[in-house]
C-alpha positions in Angstrom: 17.7 -66.0 5.2 19.2 -69.7 4.5 17.0 -72.6 5.3 18.0 -75.1 7.8 19.1 -78.3 6.3 17.1 -81.3 7.4 19.0 -83.8 5.6 21.5 -86.2 7.6 24.6 -84.5 8.9 25.7 -82.8 12.0 22.9 -82.1 14.4 22.9 -78.5 15.8 24.3 -77.6 19.1 22.0 -78.6 22.2 20.0 -75.3 22.8 19.5 -74.7 26.5 15.5 -74.6 27.7 16.6 -71.1 29.1 17.4 -69.9 25.5 13.9 -70.9 24.2 11.7 -70.1 27.2 13.3 -67.5 29.2 11.3 -64.0 28.9 12.4 -62.3 25.6 14.3 -59.3 25.8 12.0 -57.4 23.6 8.3 -58.0 22.5 5.1 -56.0 21.8 6.6 -53.0 20.5 4.5 -49.9 19.8 4.9 -46.4 18.9 3.7 -43.6 20.8 0.8 -41.6 18.8 3.2 -38.8 18.0 6.1 -41.2 16.7 8.6 -39.9 19.4 8.9 -42.9 21.6 8.9 -46.8 21.5 7.1 -48.9 24.5 7.8 -52.8 24.5 8.0 -55.6 27.0 11.1 -56.9 28.5 12.5 -58.3 31.7 12.7 -56.1 34.9 12.9 -57.4 38.4 12.6 -60.8 37.3 9.0 -60.5 35.2 8.0 -59.1 32.1 7.6 -55.2 32.3 7.0 -52.1 30.3 9.8 -50.0 29.0 10.0 -46.8 27.1 12.9 -45.2 25.2 13.1 -42.4 22.6 12.4 -43.6 19.0 16.2 -42.8 18.4 17.5 -44.4 21.4 18.8 -48.1 22.3 17.8 -50.2 25.2 20.6 -49.0 27.2 18.8 -45.4 27.4 15.3 -47.1 28.1 13.4 -46.5 31.3 11.4 -49.4 32.8 8.0 -47.9 33.8 6.5 -50.7 35.5 8.2 -52.8 38.2 5.6 -56.0 38.6 7.2 -58.7 40.1 4.4 -61.1 40.9 3.3 -61.7 37.3 4.6 -60.3 33.8 2.6 -58.0 31.9 1.0 -58.9 28.4 -1.1 -55.9 27.1 -0.7 -52.2 27.4 -2.3 -49.1 25.9 -0.7 -45.6 24.8 -2.9 -42.6 25.5 -3.9 -39.5 24.2 -1.8 -37.6 26.8 1.8 -38.2 26.6 2.1 -38.6 30.4 0.2 -41.7 30.8 0.4 -45.3 29.5 -2.2 -48.0 31.0 -1.8 -51.9 31.3 -4.0 -54.9 32.2 -3.0 -57.2 35.1 -4.4 -60.0 37.0 -3.8 -61.7 40.2 -1.7 -64.9 39.6 -3.7 -65.9 36.6 -7.1 -65.7 38.0 -7.9 -63.7 34.9 -9.8 -61.0 36.8 -8.2 -58.2 35.0 -7.6 -54.7 36.4 -6.7 -51.5 34.2 -3.5 -49.7 35.6 -2.2 -46.3 35.0 1.6 -45.4 34.7 2.9 -41.9 35.1 5.6 -41.9 32.4 6.8 -38.4 33.9 7.4 -40.3 37.4 7.8 -43.8 36.4 9.1 -44.9 39.7 5.7 -44.0 41.1 3.6 -46.7 42.1 1.0 -48.0 39.3 -2.7 -46.8 39.9 -5.6 -49.4 39.7 -8.2 -47.5 37.6 -10.7 -50.3 38.1 -10.6 -51.4 41.7 -13.2 -54.1 41.1 -14.2 -56.9 43.4 -13.8 -60.9 42.8 -15.4 -62.2 39.8 -15.5 -58.7 38.0 -12.9 -57.8 35.4 -12.1 -55.6 32.4 -12.8 -57.0 29.1 -11.6 -54.2 26.7 -10.3 -50.7 26.6 -10.9 -48.5 23.6 -9.7 -44.9 22.9 -12.4 -42.2 22.8 -11.1 -39.4 20.3 -14.2 -37.2 21.1 -13.6 -36.9 25.0 -9.7 -36.2 25.2 -8.1 -37.7 28.3 -10.5 -40.3 28.6 -10.8 -44.2 27.3 -13.7 -46.3 27.6 -13.7 -49.6 29.6 -16.0 -52.6 29.1 -16.2 -54.2 32.7 -18.5 -55.8 35.0 -18.4 -54.1 38.5 -21.5 -56.1 39.0 -20.6 -59.6 37.9 -23.6 -60.3 35.7 -23.9 -56.8 34.3 -21.3 -55.8 31.4 -21.4 -52.3 30.7 -19.1 -49.7 29.0 -17.8 -46.9 31.3 -15.7 -43.8 30.8 -12.6 -43.3 32.6 -10.7 -40.2 32.9 -7.2 -41.3 32.9 -5.5 -38.3 34.8 -8.5 -38.2 37.6 -9.2 -41.7 37.9 -13.0 -40.7 37.5 -15.4 -43.6 36.3 -18.5 -42.8 35.0 -21.0 -45.3 33.2 -21.1 -44.5 29.7 -23.5 -47.3 28.2 -25.6 -49.6 29.9 -26.0 -53.0 28.3 -29.6 -54.2 29.2 -28.9 -57.5 27.8 -25.5 -58.9 29.4 -25.0 -61.3 26.6 -25.3 -58.5 24.0 -22.8 -56.4 22.4 -23.6 -52.4 21.5 -20.8 -51.4 19.0 -19.8 -47.7 19.7 -18.5 -45.3 16.9 -15.5 -43.4 17.4 -17.3 -40.6 19.1 -18.6 -42.9 21.6 -22.3 -43.1 20.2 -24.2 -46.6 19.9 -23.8 -47.6 16.2 -24.4 -51.4 16.0 -25.7 -54.1 18.4 -24.9 -57.8 18.1 -26.5 -60.3 20.2 -27.1 -64.2 20.2 -30.4 -65.9 20.0 -31.5 -69.0 21.9 -30.8 -71.3 19.1 -27.3 -69.6 18.2 -28.5 -67.5 15.6 -26.3 -64.2 15.5 -28.3 -61.1 15.0 -27.0 -57.8 13.9 -28.9 -54.5 14.2 -28.2 -51.0 13.4 -28.6 -48.1 16.1 -31.0 -45.4 14.9 -29.3 -42.3 15.4 -32.4 -40.4 16.1 -34.2 -42.8 18.4 -31.6 -44.9 19.8 -33.7 -48.1 18.7 -32.1 -51.2 17.1 -33.3 -52.1 13.7 -32.5 -55.6 12.3 -30.2 -55.6 9.5 -28.8 -59.4 9.6 -29.4 -62.8 10.9 -26.3 -65.1 10.6 -25.3 -68.6 11.0 -24.9 -70.2 14.1 -22.4 -73.3 14.4 -19.9 -71.6 11.9 -19.4 -68.9 14.3 -18.4 -70.5 17.8 -16.8 -67.5 19.0 -19.6 -65.2 17.3 -19.3 -63.2 14.5 -15.5 -62.0 14.2 -14.1 -59.3 13.7 -16.6 -56.7 14.9 -15.5 -53.3 13.7 -17.4 -50.1 13.1 -16.1 -48.1 10.2 -14.8 -44.6 11.0 -17.8 -42.9 9.6 -20.1 -45.0 11.7 -22.0 -45.9 8.8 -20.6 -49.5 8.5 -19.6 -52.7 10.2 -16.8 -54.7 9.3 -17.7 -58.5 10.0 -16.1 -61.8 8.9 -18.9 -63.7 6.8 -19.3 -66.9 5.1 -21.8 -65.6 3.1 -23.2 -68.5 0.9 -19.7 -70.1 0.6 -17.0 -71.8 2.5 -14.6 -69.2 3.0 -14.7 -66.6 5.8 -14.6 -63.1 3.7 -14.3 -59.5 5.3 -17.6 -57.7 4.6 -19.1 -54.4 5.4 -22.9 -54.4 6.6 -24.4 -51.1 5.8 -25.9 -49.4 8.9 -29.2 -48.1 7.1 -29.8 -50.7 4.4 -28.1 -53.8 5.7 -26.6 -54.4 2.6 -23.5 -56.5 2.5 -20.3 -55.6 0.7 -17.2 -57.5 0.1 -14.3 -55.7 1.3 -11.6 -58.4 1.3 -11.9 -62.2 -0.1 -9.3 -64.4 -1.2 -10.3 -67.6 -3.0 -9.7 -70.8 -1.0 -8.7 -68.9 2.0 -10.5 -67.5 5.2 -9.9 -64.3 7.2 -7.7 -65.2 10.2 -9.4 -64.1 13.3 -6.7 -65.5 15.7 -5.9 -62.0 16.6 -9.0 -61.9 19.0 -7.3 -63.8 21.3 -5.0 -61.3 22.3 -5.3 -58.0 20.4 -2.2 -56.2 20.1 0.0 -59.1 20.7 -1.4 -61.2 18.0 -1.6 -60.2 14.3 -5.1 -58.8 13.7 -7.6 -60.0 11.2 -7.8 -56.4 10.1 -4.9 -53.8 10.1 -6.1 -50.4 10.5 -4.8 -46.8 9.9 -4.0 -45.5 13.6 -4.9 -41.9 12.6 -8.2 -42.4 10.5 -9.1 -45.9 11.8 -9.8 -47.1 8.2 -8.9 -50.5 7.2 -5.5 -50.8 5.4 -4.8 -54.6 5.0 -6.7 -58.1 6.0 -5.0 -61.2 6.9 -5.9 -64.7 5.8 -4.8 -68.3 6.7 -2.9 -70.1 4.5 0.2 -72.6 4.7 2.1 -69.3 5.3 -0.4 -66.5 6.5 -1.5 -64.2 3.5 -1.8 -60.4 3.9 -4.3 -58.7 1.6 -3.6 -55.0 1.3 -6.7 -52.6 0.9 -5.6 -49.3 0.9 -3.3 -47.7 -1.8 -1.3 -45.5 0.6 -0.4 -48.5 2.5 0.6 -50.5 -0.4 3.5 -48.3 -0.8 4.5 -48.8 2.7 3.7 -52.6 2.8 5.9 -53.0 -0.2 8.9 -51.6 1.8 8.0 -53.6 4.9 8.0 -56.7 3.0 11.6 -55.9 1.8 12.8 -56.4 5.8 12.2 -60.0 6.4 11.4 -63.1 4.4 8.8 -64.0 6.9 5.1 -62.6 7.0 4.1 -59.3 8.5 2.9 -59.7 11.8 1.8 -56.8 14.2 2.1 -53.1 13.0 2.3 -49.7 15.0 2.5 -46.5 13.3 2.2 -42.9 14.5 -1.0 -41.0 13.8 0.2 -39.8 10.3 1.2 -43.0 9.4 4.7 -41.9 8.7 6.6 -44.1 11.2 6.1 -47.7 11.6 7.2 -50.5 13.8 6.5 -54.0 12.2 6.9 -57.5 13.4 7.1 -60.6 11.4 5.9 -64.2 11.8 8.6 -66.9 10.8 9.1 -70.4 11.6 12.9 -70.2 12.5 13.3 -66.4 13.8 11.0 -65.2 16.5 9.5 -62.0 16.7 12.3 -59.9 15.0 10.9 -56.0 15.1 12.0 -53.2 12.3 11.7 -49.5 12.4 10.6 -47.9 9.2 10.2 -44.0 8.2 8.2 -43.8 5.2 9.2 -40.2 4.8 12.9 -40.7 4.8 13.1 -44.3 4.0 15.0 -45.1 7.2 14.8 -48.5 8.2 16.7 -50.4 10.9 16.2 -53.7 13.0 14.9 -52.7 16.6 15.8 -56.2 18.2 15.6 -59.7 18.3 13.7 -61.1 21.3 16.3 -64.3 21.7 19.6 -62.9 20.4 21.4 -66.2 21.1 19.3 -68.0 18.9 20.7 -69.0 15.3 18.0 -69.5 12.8 20.4 -71.9 11.1 19.8 -74.1 14.0 16.0 -73.9 14.0 14.0 -76.5 12.0 11.6 -75.6 9.3 7.8 -75.9 9.6 6.5 -77.8 6.6 2.7 -77.6 5.7 1.2 -81.2 5.1 -2.3 -82.4 4.1 -3.5 -85.8 4.6 -7.1 -87.3 4.6 -9.0 -88.4 7.4 -10.9 -91.6 7.8 -14.0 -89.8 6.6 -12.6 -88.2 3.5 -12.1 -84.8 4.9 -8.6 -83.1 3.8 -6.8 -82.5 7.0 -4.2 -79.7 7.4 -1.2 -79.4 9.6 2.6 -78.9 10.0 5.4 -81.2 10.3 8.7 -80.0 11.7 12.0 -82.4 11.5 14.8 -82.2 13.5 18.0 -80.7 11.7 20.7 -83.1 10.5 19.0 -86.3 11.0 17.8 -88.6 8.6 13.7 -88.2 8.5 12.9 -91.8 9.1 11.7 -93.6 12.1 11.8 -90.8 14.3 10.6 -90.6 18.0 7.8 -88.1 17.3 5.6 -85.7 19.6 1.8 -85.4 18.2 1.6 -81.9 19.8 -2.3 -80.8 19.9 -3.1 -77.1 19.8 -5.9 -75.7 22.5 -9.2 -74.0 21.9 -10.5 -76.1 20.3 -11.3 -73.1 18.3 -7.8 -72.1 17.4 -5.2 -73.4 15.0 -1.5 -73.9 14.6 -0.1 -71.8 11.8 3.5 -71.2 10.4 5.2 -69.3 13.3 8.1 -69.5 15.6 7.1 -71.8 18.2 9.6 -72.4 21.1 8.0 -75.7 21.9 8.3 -76.9 18.6 12.0 -75.9 18.1 12.9 -77.6 21.9 11.6 -80.9 20.7 13.1 -80.8 17.2 16.3 -79.7 18.6 16.0 -82.9 20.8 15.8 -85.0 17.9 11.8 -85.3 17.8 9.6 -85.1 14.7 6.8 -82.8 15.7 3.3 -83.1 14.2 0.8 -80.5 14.6 -2.7 -81.5 13.2 -5.3 -78.9 12.7 -8.3 -81.3 13.4 -11.8 -80.6 12.3 -13.2 -77.7 14.5 -9.8 -75.7 14.1 -10.2 -72.2 12.7 -9.2 -70.8 9.3 -10.2 -73.7 6.9 -13.8 -72.6 6.2 -16.9 -73.3 7.2 -17.4 -77.1 6.5 -13.7 -77.9 8.0 -15.2 -75.9 11.4 -18.4 -77.3 11.5 -17.4 -81.2 10.9 -16.3 -80.8 14.4 -20.2 -80.5 15.8 -20.7 -83.4 18.3 -17.3 -84.8 17.6 -15.4 -83.2 20.9 -13.3 -86.6 21.6 -14.7 -88.6 18.7 -13.8 -87.5 14.8 -11.5 -84.6 16.4 -9.7 -87.2 18.4 -9.5 -89.5 15.0 -8.1 -86.9 13.0 -5.1 -86.7 15.2 -4.6 -90.6 15.0 -5.1 -90.2 11.3 -2.4 -87.7 10.9 -0.2 -90.0 13.1 -0.8 -92.9 11.0 0.0 -90.8 8.0 3.5 -89.8 9.4 4.0 -93.4 9.9 3.1 -94.3 6.3 5.4 -91.8 5.3 8.2 -93.3 7.0 8.7 -90.4 9.3 7.7 -91.8 12.6 8.7 -95.0 14.6 5.2 -95.9 15.8 6.8 -97.5 19.0 8.3 -94.0 20.0 5.3 -91.5 20.0 4.3 -89.2 22.5 1.1 -86.9 22.8 1.2 -83.6 24.6 -1.2 -80.5 24.6 -2.4 -77.6 26.5 -6.1 -76.8 27.2 -8.2 -78.7 24.8 -5.0 -80.4 23.8 -4.4 -81.6 27.2 -7.7 -83.3 27.1 -7.0 -84.8 23.7 -3.6 -86.0 25.5 -5.8 -87.6 28.4 -8.5 -89.0 26.0 -5.7 -90.6 23.9 -4.1 -92.5 27.0 -7.5 -93.6 28.4 -9.0 -95.0 25.0 -6.1 -96.1 23.3 -3.2 -96.6 26.2 -1.0 -98.9 24.0 -0.7 -96.3 21.3 1.8 -93.9 23.1 4.9 -94.3 24.9 4.3 -91.0 26.8 2.0 -88.1 27.4 1.9 -84.4 28.8 -1.4 -83.1 30.0 -0.9 -79.1 30.3 -3.8 -77.5 32.2 -6.0 -80.0 30.2 -9.8 -80.6 30.9 -10.7 -83.9 32.2 -14.4 -83.6 33.1 -16.5 -82.6 30.4 -19.7 -82.2 32.4 -18.0 -80.2 35.4 -16.7 -78.1 32.5 -19.8 -77.1 31.1 -21.6 -76.8 34.6 -18.9 -74.3 35.5 -20.2 -71.8 32.8 -22.1 -69.0 34.3 -25.7 -69.6 33.7 -26.4 -66.1 32.1 -23.8 -66.9 29.6 -25.7 -69.9 28.1 -26.8 -68.0 24.8 -23.6 -66.7 24.2 -22.2 -70.2 24.3 -24.8 -71.7 22.4 -22.8 -72.0 19.4 -19.6 -73.1 20.8 -19.6 -75.6 24.0 -23.3 -76.4 23.8 -23.4 -76.9 20.0 -20.2 -78.8 19.8 -19.9 -80.9 22.9 -23.3 -81.0 24.2 -25.9 -79.9 27.2 -25.1 -81.5 30.4 -28.7 -80.7 31.4 -30.1 -83.1 28.9 -29.8 -86.8 30.5 -28.8 -88.5 27.3 -26.4 -85.8 26.4 -24.8 -85.7 29.9 -24.1 -89.5 29.6 -22.4 -89.0 26.6 -20.2 -86.3 27.9 -19.5 -88.5 30.8 -18.5 -91.3 28.6 -16.1 -88.9 26.6 -14.7 -87.5 30.1 -10.9 -89.0 30.9 -11.6 -88.4 34.6 -14.2 -91.5 34.3 -11.5 -93.7 32.9 -8.5 -93.0 35.0 -8.1 -96.3 35.6 -7.0 -97.4 32.0 -4.2 -95.1 32.1 -0.9 -96.9 32.1 1.2 -94.3 29.9 3.8 -92.6 31.6 2.4 -89.0 32.1 3.4 -85.5 33.1 0.6 -83.2 34.6 1.1 -79.3 34.7 -1.7 -77.4 36.5 -1.9 -73.7 37.8 -3.6 -73.7 41.2 -5.7 -70.6 40.0 -6.9 -71.8 37.1 -10.5 -70.9 36.5 -11.1 -73.0 33.5 -9.5 -76.3 34.6 -9.9 -76.4 38.5 -6.7 -77.9 40.1 -9.2 -80.7 41.6 -9.3 -82.4 38.4 -5.7 -82.8 37.8 -5.3 -83.8 41.4 -7.7 -86.5 40.9 -6.0 -88.1 37.8 -2.7 -87.8 39.6 -3.9 -89.5 42.8 -5.4 -92.3 40.9 -2.3 -93.0 38.9 -0.1 -92.9 42.1 -2.4 -95.2 43.6 -1.8 -97.8 40.9 2.0 -97.3 40.6 1.8 -95.6 37.0 4.5 -93.2 36.5 3.3 -89.6 36.9 4.7 -86.2 37.7 2.8 -83.2 38.8 3.8 -79.7 38.4 1.5 -77.6 40.3 2.3 -73.7 40.4 0.9 -71.9 43.1 1.1 -68.7 41.2 -0.3 -69.6 37.8 -3.7 -70.1 36.1 -4.6 -71.5 33.0 -1.1 -71.8 31.3 2.3 -70.7 33.0 3.2 -67.0 32.4 6.2 -66.7 34.8 9.5 -67.6 33.5 10.6 -69.8 36.5 7.6 -71.8 35.9 7.8 -72.1 32.1 11.4 -73.2 32.6 10.5 -75.7 35.3 7.8 -77.1 33.0 9.8 -77.6 29.8 12.8 -79.1 31.7 10.4 -81.7 33.1 8.8 -82.3 29.6 12.6 -82.5 28.1 13.3 -85.1 30.9 10.0 -87.0 30.4 10.5 -87.4 26.8 14.1 -88.4 26.9 13.2 -91.4 29.5 10.5 -92.7 27.5 11.2 -91.7 23.7 15.2 -91.5 24.0 15.7 -88.2 22.6 18.4 -85.6 23.6 18.4 -83.9 26.9 20.6 -81.2 28.5 22.1 -81.6 32.1 19.6 -80.8 34.8 20.5 -77.5 36.4 22.2 -77.8 39.9 19.6 -75.3 41.5 16.3 -74.1 40.2 15.6 -70.5 40.2 13.8 -68.8 42.9 10.0 -69.2 42.9 9.9 -72.2 40.9 7.2 -74.6 41.3 8.0 -78.2 42.2 6.6 -81.6 41.5 3.8 -82.1 44.0 1.7 -84.7 45.4 -2.0 -84.6 44.6 -2.8 -82.4 47.6 -0.4 -79.9 46.3 2.7 -80.3 48.8 5.7 -80.1 47.2 8.0 -83.5 47.8 
């Protein structure tokens, strides 16, 4: 693929917001266990639904097997019975996930809720159970403060308690037969304890005690080997890089399975299993690890299995991107692979290793020309305390890369990362003429133990300074016009945007707060008390404890909600009414304060969303608003506003949520 030219010249066409943010025509493809059918997500009845077609068929032959009109579907599962397919769905973004069954023999029939749980209960995970055909294991909490594993008969809907977890914050990991194999728990001080389960007595035996702050999301991954004798986890061992290791069930000995000098295992896949690339790729039939993914300027794939090496060599010829997700039949003959790429979103390929057949299945956004997209360039620069920071700079195509209006785009988490991938928000901004700087501030995943733990106690402090240091670097390099800078972010990134315009209000010409946290004390006190040990290495270690008066005072001082009167930067706020992480009341308070003082603010409140806008109509409304907001205050390009909003679109609202 020819790289886009960022030297001065003709700018690419003004790509419509719909082309970036409409529901994709084809994503999250997977093969049926026998390799005869393909399932994937595509638009149907105005929402993202599941479609199924024969492996030799086209989309014209496909059948939509779900018909959700309220909220798009993201996660689904094949079963060992070719009649049934499963998927997860919540209600308007409230994150109370239920498991539904679809009858592929009668796709017009209504989906069946296999987990009719009450408010506050949800499905946490779904796993196959090869030892009991027709059943799956579902981790859920019918009793809110008890998270147990249940066996669900897919055909009949019968639910049976399979494993009771006496400690709701411990995780008993099961082998392929469904028997307990390992136990992972977090102690009061944050130490992660890994025990092996004795096959005869069922008693746990201590194997390893691991770290603390370097595991804010606990030890990840946690994957029992197919024989049940080992546990694959990410471990820093005695160094700085996160490695994939095997812990022996009997001896506790630790053996390195995959390690790359100077690179850490990429554990981002735990955020959305089956949707994001995994840390460990496994053979569908045997469960054996076949490859591992590591963080780098471009992600790095380390092949572990000699048989998969031959498959990978062929897959790698299909794209100049990096292998993303893979799905195969049980034999490992037929494969579907997606690829991560900065300018070509989510292209998927079919490959038959026995015949050598290969064909491009679909491009999710067929109207987008990669030549119009802007390359992401990995950058490094020093923080004020000497830590080498990592990030990405995307420059608009066809524009001289000097003194550009710039958007400092801050990722959420904070235990997450920006990485080399097609990002529609980045591409929209670059297409409108903005430089886009993404800083992987300290505390971001993927850059080693020291980089991660440098953020302990630095929420809103050094983590925030890293953003400013990145911006100073971009100005010093001549890329950025310091008088035309906006800061924008989602979740933690929204917090960073609010923090920036309360502490340094003259530095930014505009800001976007997208479901951002504004009250740190309230956010921490909203954590269920019984989860305190589990959160010891994350929220309490990195932010502080609101039950300690001195730390509560510090948290209050770093909360934008207490400094709203300092904001004078034009602000766009986007909020989901059903957000369980950032309650609407926080955004309401900020907007009300700004309106009382006459500070320019636009408020997008979506009644059918939670922590982020999933539905297409809301996304389009949001990014049209961002486009207008930045064009007004930074002077970038913008497309004409559509005469009519699509049905169901959220509207700018007052602080009480009433549309105006």
